[in-house]
C-alpha positions in Angstrom: 11.7 3.2 19.3 9.2 6.0 19.7 5.9 6.8 18.4 5.4 9.0 15.2 2.5 10.2 13.4 1.6 8.6 10.1 -0.8 9.9 7.5 -2.9 8.3 4.7 -4.0 10.5 1.8 -7.2 9.8 -0.1 -7.1 10.7 -3.5 -9.5 10.6 -6.7 -6.9 10.4 -9.7 -7.7 11.3 -13.0 -6.2 10.5 -16.3 -3.5 13.3 -16.2 -0.2 12.8 -14.1 0.2 16.6 -14.3 -3.1 17.6 -12.8 -2.8 14.6 -10.1 0.6 15.9 -9.0 -0.9 19.1 -8.3 -3.4 17.2 -6.0 -0.6 15.1 -4.6 1.3 18.2 -3.5 -1.7 19.9 -1.8 -2.6 16.7 0.3 1.0 16.0 1.2 1.6 19.5 2.5 -1.8 19.1 4.6 -0.5 15.9 6.0 2.7 17.3 6.9 1.0 20.3 8.6 -0.6 17.7 10.7 2.7 16.7 12.2 2.8 13.4 10.0 6.3 12.0 9.5 5.4 9.1 7.3 2.7 10.0 4.4 1.2 7.4 2.2 -0.6 7.8 -1.0 -3.0 5.4 -2.8 -2.4 2.9 -5.8 -1.9 4.5 -9.1 -1.4 8.1 -7.5 0.1 9.2 -10.9 -3.1 8.3 -13.0 -5.8 5.9 -13.4 -6.3 5.4 -16.9 -8.4 2.2 -18.3 -7.8 2.8 -22.2 -4.7 0.8 -23.2 -3.5 3.2 -26.0 -3.9 6.4 -23.5 -2.3 4.4 -20.6 0.7 3.9 -22.8 0.9 7.7 -23.8 0.7 8.7 -20.3 3.4 6.9 -18.5 7.1 7.0 -18.8 10.3 6.0 -17.0 10.9 6.5 -13.3 13.7 9.3 -14.0 11.1 11.3 -16.3 8.0 10.7 -14.1 6.4 13.9 -12.6 4.9 11.8 -9.5 8.6 10.8 -8.8 10.2 14.2 -9.3 7.1 15.7 -7.2 7.6 13.2 -4.5 11.4 13.6 -4.3 11.2 17.6 -3.9 8.3 17.4 -1.3 10.2 14.7 0.9 13.2 16.8 0.8 11.5 20.1 1.3 9.1 18.7 4.3 11.5 16.5 5.9 9.5 13.6 5.7 9.1 10.0 4.5 6.9 10.0 1.4 5.5 6.7 0.3 3.9 6.9 -3.1 1.4 3.8 -2.8 2.0 3.1 -6.2 2.3 4.7 -10.0 2.7 3.3 -13.3 6.3 3.2 -14.2 7.8 2.3 -17.7 10.6 -0.3 -17.1 13.9 -0.5 -19.2 12.2 -3.5 -20.9 9.1 -1.7 -22.4 6.9 -3.3 -19.8 5.0 -1.3 -17.4 5.2 -2.0 -13.4 2.7 -1.0 -10.7 5.5 0.3 -8.6 5.6 1.7 -4.9 8.2 4.0 -4.1 9.5 5.4 -0.7 11.5 8.8 -0.6 13.4 9.8 2.6 13.8 13.2 4.2 16.8 13.9 2.0 14.7 13.2 -1.2 16.3 9.8 -2.1 14.6 6.8 -3.0 14.8 4.2 -0.1 12.9 1.3 -1.7 10.9 0.4 -4.4 8.1 -2.7 -4.6 6.4 -3.8 -7.8 3.0 -5.3 -7.1 3.2 -9.0 -7.0 -0.5 -10.1 -7.5 -2.4 -8.9 -10.5 -6.0 -8.2 -10.3 -7.6 -10.3 -12.7 -11.3 -10.8 -12.0 -14.8 -11.1 -13.1 -17.2 -9.5 -10.7 -21.0 -9.9 -10.2 -21.8 -6.4 -11.3 -20.2 -7.0 -14.9 -16.9 -5.2 -14.1 -14.0 -7.5 -15.6 -10.3 -6.4 -14.8 -7.2 -7.9 -16.4 -4.3 -6.1 -14.7 -1.8 -8.8 -16.0 -2.4 -7.5 -19.5 -1.2 -4.1 -18.7 1.3 -4.6 -16.1 4.3 -6.9 -15.3 4.1 -8.4 -11.8 6.7 -8.2 -9.3 8.5 -11.0 -7.8 9.9 -10.0 -4.4 8.6 -8.8 -1.2 10.2 -6.0 0.4 10.8 -4.7 3.8 12.8 -1.6 4.9 13.6 0.3 8.0 12.5 4.0 8.2 14.5 5.9 10.8 15.2 9.8 10.7 13.6 12.9 11.4 10.5 12.2 13.5 10.8 8.5 13.3 13.0 6.7 15.8 12.8 3.2 13.8 10.1 1.3 12.2 10.0 -1.5 9.7 8.0 -1.2 6.8 6.5 -3.9 4.7 5.2 -3.2 1.3 2.2 -4.5 -0.6 -0.4 -2.7 -3.1 -4.2 -3.2 -3.3 -5.0 -7.0 -4.7 -1.9 -8.1 -2.4 -4.4 -7.7 0.5 -5.9 -11.1 -0.3 -2.7 -13.0 0.0 -2.0 -13.2 3.7 1.3 -15.1 3.1 2.8 -12.0 1.7 2.2 -10.0 5.1 3.3 -12.9 7.1 6.5 -13.3 5.6 7.3 -9.5 6.0 6.1 -9.7 9.7 8.5 -12.8 10.1 11.6 -10.4 9.1 10.2 -7.6 11.5 7.9 -5.6 9.6 5.7 -3.6 12.4 4.2 -1.4 10.0 2.4 -2.9 7.0 1.1 -0.9 3.7 -1.8 -1.5 1.6 -2.2 1.4 -0.7 -5.2 0.6 -2.9 -7.8 1.4 -5.5 -10.3 -1.0 -4.3 -13.6 -1.3 -6.6 -16.7 -0.2 -4.7 -18.2 -3.7 -4.7 -15.1 -5.5 -3.3 -14.4 -2.6 -1.0 -18.1 -2.8 0.6 -17.8 -6.5 1.0 -14.1 -6.9 2.3 -12.0 -3.9 2.5 -12.3 -3.3 6.6 -12.3 -6.9 7.6 -9.4 -8.0 5.5 -7.4 -5.0 6.5 -8.2 -5.6 10.4 -7.4 -9.4 9.8 -3.7 -8.5 8.4 -3.1 -6.2 11.5 -4.4 -8.7 14.1 -2.9 -11.9 12.6 0.6 -10.1 12.1 0.5 -7.8 15.2 1.3 -5.0 13.1 -0.1 -1.6 12.1 -1.7 -1.5 8.7 -1.7 1.9 6.9 -4.1 1.8 3.7 -4.2 5.0 1.7 -7.3 4.7 -0.9 -8.7 6.1 -4.0 -12.2 6.8 -3.8 -15.4 7.9 -6.0 -15.9 8.4 -9.6 -12.7 8.6 -11.5 -12.4 10.2 -15.0 -11.8 6.8 -16.8 -15.3 5.6 -15.5 -14.3 3.2 -12.6 -15.8 3.7 -9.1 -13.5 3.0 -6.1 -14.3 2.8 -2.6 -12.3 5.1 -0.6 -12.4 4.5 3.3 -8.6 5.1 3.9 -7.7 3.3 7.0 -5.2 3.1 9.8 -5.4 -0.1 12.0 -3.8 -0.7 15.1 -1.6 -4.1 15.9 -4.8 -5.3 18.1 -7.1 -4.6 15.0 -8.8 -1.4 16.1 -9.5 1.0 13.6 -7.7 4.5 14.9 -8.2 6.4 11.9 -10.8 6.4 8.8 -11.8 8.5 6.1 -15.4 7.3 6.0 -16.2 8.5 2.6 -15.0 8.5 -0.9 -13.8 12.1 -1.1 -10.3 13.3 -1.1 -8.9 13.6 2.4 -6.1 13.2 4.8 -6.1 11.1 7.9 -3.5 10.9 10.7 -2.8 8.5 13.4 0.0 7.8 16.0 2.2 4.6 15.2 3.9 3.1 18.2 6.2 0.3 17.1 6.0 -0.6 20.9 2.6 -1.6 20.6 3.4 -4.1 17.9 5.9 -5.7 20.1 3.4 -5.8 23.0 0.5 -7.5 20.9 3.2 -10.1 19.5 3.9 -11.0 23.0 0.5 -11.4 24.1 -0.4 -13.5 21.1 2.9 -15.0 19.9 1.6 -16.6 16.7 4.7 -15.8 14.6 6.7 -18.0 17.0 4.0 -20.6 17.5 3.7 -21.6 13.8 4.7 -25.2 12.9 5.3 -27.0 9.8 2.7 -29.3 8.7 1.5 -31.3 5.7 -1.7 -31.3 3.8 -3.5 -34.9 3.1 -5.9 -34.2 0.3 -7.3 -37.8 -0.3 -5.2 -40.0 -2.2 -3.0 -37.2 -3.4 0.7 -37.0 -2.1 1.1 -35.0 1.2 2.1 -31.6 0.4 4.7 -30.2 2.7 3.6 -26.6 3.9 4.9 -24.2 6.5 2.5 -22.7 9.0 4.1 -19.3 9.2 4.6 -18.5 5.5 4.3 -21.0 2.9 
């Protein structure tokens, strides 16, 4: 397996999928022009819409979605792997999915992933979010191989934003060979300032994997404010590229799957995990797996 260039695109998506598709195309072309073979966009690339009625009117099925059609065209024209970190997709059952999509150099869909963990929180600054009121959570982790023009084999594990706080998801993906983990996000400014860098570096270190995290940044049309600071982290936990602000941007770094293998050889915690039980006072012992319960 050889090294390749990966890019993370930082966006400030508004409420119009059509306008966001224009921004997407400009930034993807910029990243491809810098030699990136794998390009990742943030969570909710298509639109950030807080109002429930406006949101229902904005989103459509995958086969009619402008972000999907634009991405297919760009992936094929530029000969790249284009990973839409997520966009809202109307499912056949009428529910919305917060869905990531990966398109190959032929424009075909390689894999999709529906965000598993819903952002249902109440923050100190008065922000309150109930993602589960709008979206149906996914039920399966996804790992897929990316191999083709510019990439001689890598295993990509999917996640979206709030998934970052659930390390068992990333451990499960690493155990089946993922050496590149993705965390496209729309982190709030408050939580981003507190936890963004340390959590991304932790996921890289504990799994011996690269982490690419494309982020939303700035004050959005719907009133929310996101943290930005898109990152690429190597398997030793070093930040190798960062958009150190909240403005739209492109960052690029080299991904070398051999470095993931080397990190896992130095510290083989994926192999060294052991089964154990938790004894909580008088409660019955709960069997857990040290690697990925």
